[in-house]
Kinemage of the C-alpha trace (Angstrom):
@kinemage 1
@onewidth
@group {chain A} dominant
@subgroup {mainchain}
@vectorlist {calphas} color= white
{ca pro a 1} P 107.512 124.710 217.578
{ca ala a 2} L 110.914 124.994 215.854
{ca val a 3} L 109.552 123.315 212.731
{ca leu a 4} L 106.559 125.667 212.729
{ca ala a 5} L 108.819 128.676 213.122
{ca val a 6} L 110.936 127.607 210.169
{ca leu a 7} L 107.918 126.659 208.083
{ca phe a 8} L 106.008 129.877 208.617
{ca ala a 9} L 108.825 132.348 209.130
{ca val a 10} L 111.717 131.214 206.981
{ca ala a 11} L 111.511 134.374 204.874
{ca tyr a 12} L 110.509 136.708 207.700
{ca ile a 13} L 113.388 136.946 210.142
{ca ser a 14} L 116.430 138.902 209.074
{ca asp a 15} L 119.745 139.503 210.748
{ca pro a 16} L 119.707 141.814 213.767
{ca val a 17} L 119.461 145.450 212.725
{ca asp a 18} L 119.732 148.822 214.394
{ca thr a 19} L 116.331 150.168 215.415
{ca pro a 20} L 115.220 152.983 217.701
{ca glu a 21} L 114.425 150.453 220.450
{ca pro a 22} L 117.491 148.705 221.905
{ca glu a 23} L 115.636 145.526 222.949
{ca val a 24} L 114.623 144.756 219.355
{ca lys a 25} L 116.455 141.668 218.154
{ca his a 26} L 115.096 141.157 214.644
{ca val a 27} L 113.146 143.160 212.139
{ca ile a 28} L 110.524 141.039 210.452
{ca arg a 29} L 110.197 141.520 206.728
{ca leu a 30} L 107.028 140.847 204.795
{ca thr a 31} L 106.999 138.309 202.018
{ca thr a 32} L 103.909 140.151 200.744
{ca arg a 33} L 105.981 142.795 199.031
{ca his a 34} L 103.146 145.219 198.290
{ca leu a 35} L 102.080 145.953 201.866
{ca pro a 36} L 102.927 149.497 202.965
{ca ile a 37} L 104.598 148.562 206.247
{ca his a 38} L 107.786 150.450 207.000
{ca lys a 39} L 108.916 147.747 209.426
{ca tyr a 40} L 107.769 145.531 212.210
{ca trp a 41} L 109.689 143.481 214.697
{ca ala a 42} L 109.527 140.921 217.473
{ca asp a 43} L 109.742 142.432 220.947
{ca glu a 44} L 108.672 141.687 224.531
{ca asp a 45} L 105.984 143.410 226.571
{ca glu a 46} L 106.351 144.561 230.197
{ca gln a 47} L 105.730 140.987 231.448
{ca gly a 48} L 108.352 139.512 229.116
{ca gln a 49} L 105.787 138.029 226.700
{ca pro a 50} L 106.524 138.088 222.946
{ca ile a 51} L 104.822 140.872 221.002
{ca ile a 52} L 104.938 142.285 217.483
{ca arg a 53} L 105.469 146.037 217.222
{ca gly a 54} L 105.585 147.981 214.003
{ca leu a 55} L 105.522 151.285 212.191
{ca ala a 56} L 103.513 152.069 209.068
{ca asn a 57} L 102.721 155.087 206.949
{ca ile a 58} L 99.988 154.196 204.478
{ca pro a 59} L 100.164 155.918 201.051
{ca leu a 60} L 97.280 157.379 199.039
{ca ala a 61} L 96.959 154.211 196.959
{ca tyr a 62} L 95.160 152.628 199.953
{ca glu a 63} L 92.658 155.434 200.527
{ca gly a 64} L 89.081 154.560 201.471
{ca pro a 65} L 87.124 157.558 202.698
{ca pro a 66} L 88.957 160.804 201.831
{ca thr a 67} L 92.258 161.067 203.791
{ca cys a 68} L 91.608 157.719 205.548
{ca val a 69} L 93.039 154.222 205.161
{ca his a 70} L 90.643 151.821 203.453
{ca gly a 71} L 89.078 149.420 205.959
{ca gly a 72} L 90.159 146.441 203.886
{ca met a 73} L 93.787 147.552 204.167
{ca val a 74} L 93.385 147.860 207.932
{ca ala a 75} L 92.088 144.267 208.029
{ca leu a 76} L 94.975 143.083 205.829
{ca leu a 77} L 97.526 144.723 208.131
{ca phe a 78} L 95.904 143.084 211.146
{ca asp a 79} L 95.900 139.633 209.553
{ca glu a 80} L 99.623 139.891 208.816
{ca leu a 81} L 100.481 141.252 212.283
{ca leu a 82} L 98.363 138.706 214.157
{ca gly a 83} L 99.851 135.813 212.210
{ca asn a 84} L 103.367 136.947 213.051
{ca ala a 85} L 102.461 137.431 216.725
{ca asn a 86} L 101.434 133.778 216.705
{ca ile a 87} L 104.685 132.728 215.048
{ca ile a 88} L 106.930 134.451 217.592
{ca ser a 89} L 104.950 132.940 220.465
{ca gly a 90} L 105.299 129.420 219.038
{ca his a 91} L 101.602 129.071 218.092
{ca ala a 92} L 101.510 129.387 214.297
{ca gly a 93} L 98.262 128.778 212.459
{ca met a 94} L 95.998 129.911 209.643
{ca thr a 95} L 93.322 132.573 210.018
{ca gly a 96} L 89.927 131.193 211.003
{ca thr a 97} L 88.154 134.453 211.828
{ca leu a 98} L 89.286 138.047 211.923
{ca thr a 99} L 87.162 140.588 213.778
{ca val a 100} L 88.051 144.256 213.286
{ca arg a 101} L 86.604 147.116 215.302
{ca tyr a 102} L 87.114 150.469 213.592
{ca glu a 103} L 87.149 152.969 216.488
{ca lys a 104} L 88.265 156.096 214.628
{ca pro a 105} L 89.306 156.810 211.056
{ca thr a 106} L 92.882 155.668 210.470
{ca pro a 107} L 94.699 158.537 208.719
{ca leu a 108} L 96.727 158.186 205.551
{ca leu a 109} L 100.266 159.581 205.228
{ca thr a 110} L 100.706 159.521 209.005
{ca asp a 111} L 103.013 157.436 211.164
{ca leu a 112} L 101.018 154.590 212.702
{ca asp a 113} L 102.021 152.353 215.592
{ca leu a 114} L 101.167 148.666 215.251
{ca glu a 115} L 101.037 146.097 218.037
{ca ala a 116} L 99.933 142.447 218.154
{ca arg a 117} L 100.129 139.723 220.787
{ca phe a 118} L 99.197 136.090 221.348
{ca ile a 119} L 96.581 135.650 224.093
{ca thr a 120} L 95.752 131.954 224.435
{ca gln a 121} L 95.451 128.582 222.733
{ca glu a 122} L 92.667 126.082 223.437
{ca gly a 123} L 93.035 122.900 221.446
{ca arg a 124} L 93.811 123.993 217.878
{ca lys a 125} L 92.211 127.457 218.313
{ca ile a 126} L 94.698 130.291 218.808
{ca arg a 127} L 93.478 133.724 219.984
{ca thr a 128} L 95.509 136.847 219.169
{ca val a 129} L 94.774 140.600 219.458
{ca ala a 130} L 96.193 143.736 217.819
{ca thr a 131} L 95.850 147.524 217.627
{ca ile a 132} L 96.686 150.308 215.196
{ca ser a 133} L 97.291 153.726 216.776
{ca ser a 134} L 97.908 157.243 215.520
{ca gly a 135} L 99.477 159.757 217.872
{ca gly a 136} L 98.809 157.477 220.845
{ca val a 137} L 95.102 157.072 219.992
{ca val a 138} L 93.843 153.620 218.981
{ca thr a 139} L 92.084 153.839 215.624
{ca ala a 140} L 91.323 150.116 215.178
{ca arg a 141} L 91.432 146.865 217.161
{ca ala a 142} L 91.391 143.284 215.972
{ca glu a 143} L 90.926 139.835 217.382
{ca gly a 144} L 91.884 136.799 215.372
{ca ile a 145} L 91.075 133.163 215.890
{ca phe a 146} L 93.691 131.073 214.112
{ca ile a 147} L 93.668 127.324 213.577
{ca glu a 148} L 96.859 125.434 214.318
{ca val a 149} L 98.080 123.484 211.295
{ca pro a 150} L 100.648 120.712 211.862
{ca pro a 151} L 103.874 121.266 209.863
{ca ala a 152} L 103.420 118.198 207.661
{ca gln a 153} L 99.878 119.286 206.792
{ca met a 154} L 101.085 122.817 205.989
{ca leu a 155} L 103.772 121.402 203.705
{ca gly a 156} L 101.053 119.453 201.905
{ca ile a 157} L 98.976 122.619 201.465
{ca val a 158} L 102.013 124.536 200.160
{ca ala a 159} L 102.986 121.757 197.757
{ca asn a 160} L 99.424 121.393 196.465
{ca asn a 161} L 99.000 125.137 195.893
{ca ala a 162} L 102.401 125.442 194.228
{ca ser a 163} L 101.704 122.505 191.907
{ca lys a 164} L 98.482 124.155 190.698
{ca val a 165} L 100.440 127.112 189.322
{ca gly a 166} L 103.508 125.337 188.047
{ca gly a 167} L 105.439 125.231 191.315
{ca ser a 168} L 106.921 128.714 191.045
{ca val a 169} L 105.066 130.571 193.815
{ca leu a 170} L 107.524 129.946 196.644
{ca asp a 171} L 110.486 132.113 197.549
{ca glu a 172} L 113.845 130.381 197.231
{ca glu a 173} L 114.335 129.625 200.940
{ca leu a 174} L 110.842 128.209 201.447
{ca ala a 175} L 111.084 126.227 198.201
{ca ser a 176} L 114.304 124.695 199.497
{ca tyr a 177} L 112.562 123.812 202.750
{ca val a 178} L 109.582 122.295 200.967
{ca glu a 179} L 111.874 120.202 198.797
{ca gly a 180} L 113.332 118.627 201.935
{ca arg a 181} L 116.745 120.258 202.078
{ca ala a 182} L 116.120 121.750 205.515
{ca glu a 183} L 118.217 120.535 208.413
{ca asn a 184} L 115.252 119.057 210.293
{ca gly a 185} L 114.741 116.343 207.671
{ca leu a 186} L 110.999 116.883 207.229
{ca arg a 187} L 110.433 116.084 203.565
{ca leu a 188} L 107.626 116.897 201.178
{ca glu a 189} L 106.978 113.146 200.747
{ca asp a 190} L 106.130 113.014 204.482
{ca ala a 191} L 103.466 115.715 204.124
{ca gly a 192} L 99.913 114.548 203.922
{ca gly a 193} L 97.752 117.110 202.058
């Protein structure tokens, strides 16, 4: 699990920051720099289970129906949130299926509450759920089935994809990890594609 956390989250976890909720330990930053998420963070629910919580205010650039967030943007937000919920629970994987239920229009230019949590893992299949709410009303729900990818296999995927575009698609920290300079000693040469 530690290798997976480093592999998938090396660019996500920042130093502790002040947030409105005292139990928040880390704000998670997106490596996808164009997503309109104000912030999201790792937290715990009432039973002490890891959960992702977040705040977003989606700008007009992501409008679908007039005054509403485009459904594709809603799905993109869910995919990112669900993946990070898996990471903080120690069950990282790649998206297999993403099912979104649009319950009400999600408004633009409005503060939205985001929440995602790991539910279960059976074999390599990881199940995670999430919601987007506006003013306490759920506007959309998602369920994701993710497929666990062993760290060495993920390194092979990363190396293969990077080599196809000249090797410059990785951020500096992840590139360092992929090149084998991480403390855990897992090297790119050990990664089967």
